C-alpha positions in Angstrom: -83.8 21.3 24.8 -81.1 22.9 22.8 -80.4 26.4 22.5 -78.8 27.8 19.2 -75.4 30.2 19.4 -74.6 29.4 23.1 -71.3 28.9 22.4 -70.7 31.7 20.7 -72.9 33.8 23.5 -71.3 32.0 25.9 -67.6 33.1 24.7 -69.1 36.9 24.1 -70.1 36.8 27.8 -66.8 36.2 28.9 -64.8 38.4 26.5 -67.3 41.3 27.8 -67.5 40.8 31.2 -66.0 44.4 32.3 -62.1 43.8 34.9 -62.8 47.1 37.6 -59.8 48.0 38.6 -59.2 49.0 42.0 -59.2 52.3 40.8 -62.4 52.1 40.0 -64.0 50.8 43.1 -64.5 52.7 45.9 -63.6 50.7 48.7 -65.1 51.0 52.0 -62.8 48.3 53.7 -59.3 46.8 53.2 -60.1 43.8 51.6 -56.5 42.6 53.5 -58.2 43.3 57.0 -61.9 43.2 56.2 -62.6 40.1 57.9 -59.9 40.3 60.7 -62.0 40.5 63.3 -64.2 37.2 61.9 -62.0 34.9 60.0 -65.1 33.0 59.7 -63.8 31.0 57.2 -60.2 30.2 58.3 -58.2 29.6 61.2 -55.8 31.6 63.1 -52.8 30.1 61.5 -54.3 30.7 57.7 -55.6 34.2 58.8 -52.3 35.4 60.6 -50.1 34.8 57.3 -52.5 36.6 55.3 -52.9 39.3 57.5 -49.1 39.6 58.2 -48.5 39.6 54.5 -51.3 41.5 53.4 -52.9 38.9 51.0 -56.6 39.1 49.8 -56.3 35.3 49.6 -57.6 35.6 53.3 -60.9 37.9 51.3 -61.5 35.7 48.6 -61.2 32.2 49.9 -63.7 33.5 52.9 -65.9 35.0 50.2 -66.1 32.1 47.8 -65.3 29.2 51.0 -62.5 27.6 49.5 -62.0 24.8 50.3 -58.5 25.3 50.9 -59.1 27.9 53.8 -61.7 25.5 54.9 -60.1 22.5 55.1 -57.8 24.1 57.8 -60.3 25.8 60.1 -60.4 24.8 63.6 -63.5 23.0 64.4 -67.3 24.4 64.4 -70.1 24.0 62.2 -70.8 25.2 59.2 -73.8 23.8 56.8 -73.8 24.2 52.8 -77.0 23.9 51.0 -76.6 24.8 46.7 -79.1 24.6 43.9 -78.2 24.6 40.4 -79.8 25.9 37.5 -78.0 25.1 34.7 -78.6 25.3 30.5 -76.6 23.0 28.7 -76.0 23.3 24.9 -77.2 20.1 23.1 -78.3 19.0 26.9 -80.7 21.8 27.8 -82.3 22.7 31.4 -80.5 20.5 34.7 -80.9 21.5 38.5 -79.1 19.7 41.0 -79.0 20.0 44.9 -76.1 19.1 47.3 -75.7 19.4 50.7 -72.3 19.7 52.4 -71.9 20.1 56.3 -69.1 19.8 58.8 -70.6 19.7 62.6 -68.7 20.3 66.3 -69.3 18.2 68.3 -70.5 19.2 71.5 -69.1 18.0 74.7 -65.7 16.7 72.9 -62.3 18.0 71.9 -62.8 20.8 69.4 -60.1 19.1 67.1 -62.9 16.4 66.2 -65.8 17.0 64.3 -68.4 15.5 61.8 -68.2 16.0 58.3 -70.7 15.3 54.9 -68.9 16.0 52.4 -67.1 14.6 49.3 -63.8 12.9 49.0 -63.1 15.7 46.5 -61.5 18.6 46.8 -64.4 22.1 46.2 -61.8 24.6 44.4 -60.4 21.8 42.3 -64.0 20.8 40.7 -64.6 24.4 39.9 -61.2 24.8 38.3 -60.8 21.5 36.8 -64.8 20.4 35.9 -65.4 16.7 35.3 -68.0 15.3 32.6 -68.2 12.7 34.9 -71.3 12.9 37.9 -69.8 14.7 41.2 -68.6 12.3 44.2 -71.6 11.6 46.1 -70.7 13.0 50.0 -70.6 10.6 52.5 -70.7 10.5 56.3 -67.1 10.6 58.5 -65.0 12.1 61.1 -62.8 14.1 61.1 -59.8 15.0 63.3 -57.5 18.2 63.6 -54.1 17.1 64.9 -51.9 20.1 64.1 -52.8 23.5 63.0 -49.9 25.8 62.9 -48.5 29.5 61.5 -48.0 27.6 58.5 -48.9 24.0 59.1 -52.1 21.9 59.2 -52.5 18.5 59.8 -56.0 16.0 60.1 -57.5 12.9 59.6 -60.5 11.7 58.3 -62.7 8.1 57.9 -65.8 8.0 56.2 -68.9 5.3 56.3 -67.6 4.9 52.5 -65.4 3.3 54.2 -62.1 5.1 53.5 -59.3 6.7 55.6 -57.1 10.1 54.5 -54.5 12.2 55.8 -54.2 15.7 54.9 -51.1 17.7 55.1 -50.3 22.1 54.2 -48.0 23.9 54.7 -48.0 27.6 53.7 -44.5 29.4 53.2 -44.0 34.1 52.5 -41.7 34.0 49.5 -42.0 37.7 49.9 -44.5 40.5 51.0 -47.0 39.7 48.2 -46.0 36.2 47.3 -47.1 33.2 49.5 -46.9 29.5 48.2 -48.4 27.0 49.8 -48.4 23.2 49.1 -51.2 20.6 50.3 -50.3 16.8 50.0 -53.3 13.9 50.9 -52.7 10.2 51.0 -55.8 7.9 50.8 -57.3 4.5 51.0 -61.3 3.9 49.6 -63.0 1.5 48.1 -59.5 -0.8 48.2 -57.9 1.9 45.9 -54.5 3.0 47.4 -54.1 7.1 45.7 -52.1 10.0 46.5 -53.2 14.0 45.6 -50.6 16.5 45.5 -51.6 20.2 45.2 -49.2 23.5 44.7 -50.9 27.4 44.5 -48.8 29.9 44.2 -50.9 33.3 45.3 -49.6 36.7 44.0 -51.5 39.9 45.3 -51.5 42.2 42.4 -53.0 45.0 44.3 -55.6 45.1 47.7 -58.2 44.5 45.0 -56.9 41.5 42.9 -55.5 38.4 43.1 -53.7 36.0 41.2 -53.6 32.2 42.3 -51.3 29.8 40.1 -53.2 26.1 40.9 -51.2 22.6 39.6 -52.5 19.2 41.1 -51.1 15.8 40.6 -53.1 12.6 41.7 -51.9 8.9 41.2 -54.1 5.7 42.4 -52.4 1.4 42.6 -55.8 -0.2 40.8 -54.2 1.0 37.7 -51.2 3.0 38.1 -53.0 5.9 36.3 -52.2 9.5 36.9 -53.6 12.8 35.9 -52.4 16.4 36.1 -53.9 19.4 36.0 -52.9 23.0 35.8 -54.7 26.4 35.8 -55.1 30.0 37.0 -57.7 32.1 38.6 -58.2 36.2 39.0 -60.3 37.1 42.0 -61.3 40.7 41.8 -62.9 42.2 45.0 -65.5 44.7 44.0 -67.3 45.2 47.2 -67.7 43.4 50.7 -71.0 41.5 49.4 -69.7 41.1 45.5 -66.7 39.4 44.2 -65.7 38.4 40.5 -63.2 35.2 39.6 -62.2 34.3 35.8 -60.3 31.3 36.0 -58.6 29.0 32.9 -57.2 25.5 33.3 -56.2 22.7 31.4 -55.9 18.4 32.5 -54.5 15.7 31.1 -53.8 11.7 31.8 -52.0 8.6 31.3 -55.4 6.1 31.2 -55.0 4.5 29.0 -52.7 6.3 27.3 -51.1 10.2 27.8 -53.9 12.8 26.1 -55.0 15.7 27.6 -59.0 15.5 28.8 -60.2 18.7 29.5 -59.7 22.6 28.7 -62.2 25.3 30.8 -62.4 28.6 31.2 -65.1 30.6 33.2 -66.4 34.0 34.8 -68.2 33.4 38.1 -70.1 36.3 39.5 -70.9 36.0 43.4 -73.0 38.3 44.9 -74.8 38.4 48.9 -78.0 39.6 49.4 -81.0 39.8 51.6 -79.6 37.7 54.5 -75.6 37.6 55.6 -76.2 33.4 54.8 -77.6 33.7 51.5 -75.6 33.8 48.2 -76.4 33.5 44.1 -73.3 33.2 41.8 -73.6 33.5 37.5 -71.2 31.3 36.1 -71.1 31.1 31.9 -68.1 28.6 30.9 -67.2 27.0 28.3 -65.1 23.3 28.3 -63.4 21.5 25.4 -63.0 17.7 26.1 -61.9 14.2 25.1 -62.8 11.1 26.5 -61.3 7.4 25.4 -62.4 6.4 22.1 -64.7 9.4 21.8 -64.1 12.1 19.6 -63.6 15.8 20.9 -66.6 18.1 22.0 -66.8 21.6 23.0 -69.6 22.3 26.1 -71.0 25.9 26.3 -72.9 26.2 29.8 -74.7 29.2 32.1 -75.6 27.8 35.8 -77.3 29.7 38.6 -76.6 28.7 41.8 -78.6 29.8 45.0 -76.8 28.9 47.6 -77.5 28.8 51.7 -74.4 29.4 54.0 -74.8 28.5 57.6 -71.7 29.0 59.7 -70.7 29.4 63.6 -66.8 28.9 63.7 
């Protein structure tokens, strides 16, 4: 089943999504401090940086459960169950479900946790979506070795099999700008790889955060690299509602240098009925190019129902 005029409809949806500025929104609590007591999805170090320099990144990363904050959290329990209902141009309706979990192991050091998740950065997957199937989750163990005010280092081994080291360093450039470097070294399926991500967060207002993300990967199987750059505007509406606007481009040298994808999307996320229940609505448009294939465009509309349990 296909839907006519979908490309036009998606673009109109994105273009007409209302941008509500700080002055237009009655704020019950300052987003910079709305989760100081809980800090449920970020560790004390990340919380310290963002409250000291009043970065809305604390609230937005928590509300959208961004991996860059989640990966730095102290050992605890988090279970996420996604249910995605998508309408894609030329493909019709699709449904997918996914479960992720990170569990504290009682009786052992709080640095060690049992994980059931993919090898990919969740936030990067949202900003730079792929035409290929998502990486499957696998069981593993993660050990948080260092978690300081600006630095974290953890190691993970998985049953795939694979091993990974992840290092994060944050640097406050100014009162409203934070620079963050994430570096991963990994080996999986006899392939050695390196992943580098650089994020710049700029607090436009207490309600709007601008993030510029850049990543690069290299794997030694065919000496191939992939690069990408993208921007995200996060907009605070209320303690239970938020928007993000994304635009990105990515490219590779395999088997020759070319742009593989351009992406535009808007996501509206809301917490409703229960503290652990969320839904998202995402219209998006992608321009793809694969090796030995012509370029093609694809409009997509996704409704996500998410169950989120956490006890950090």
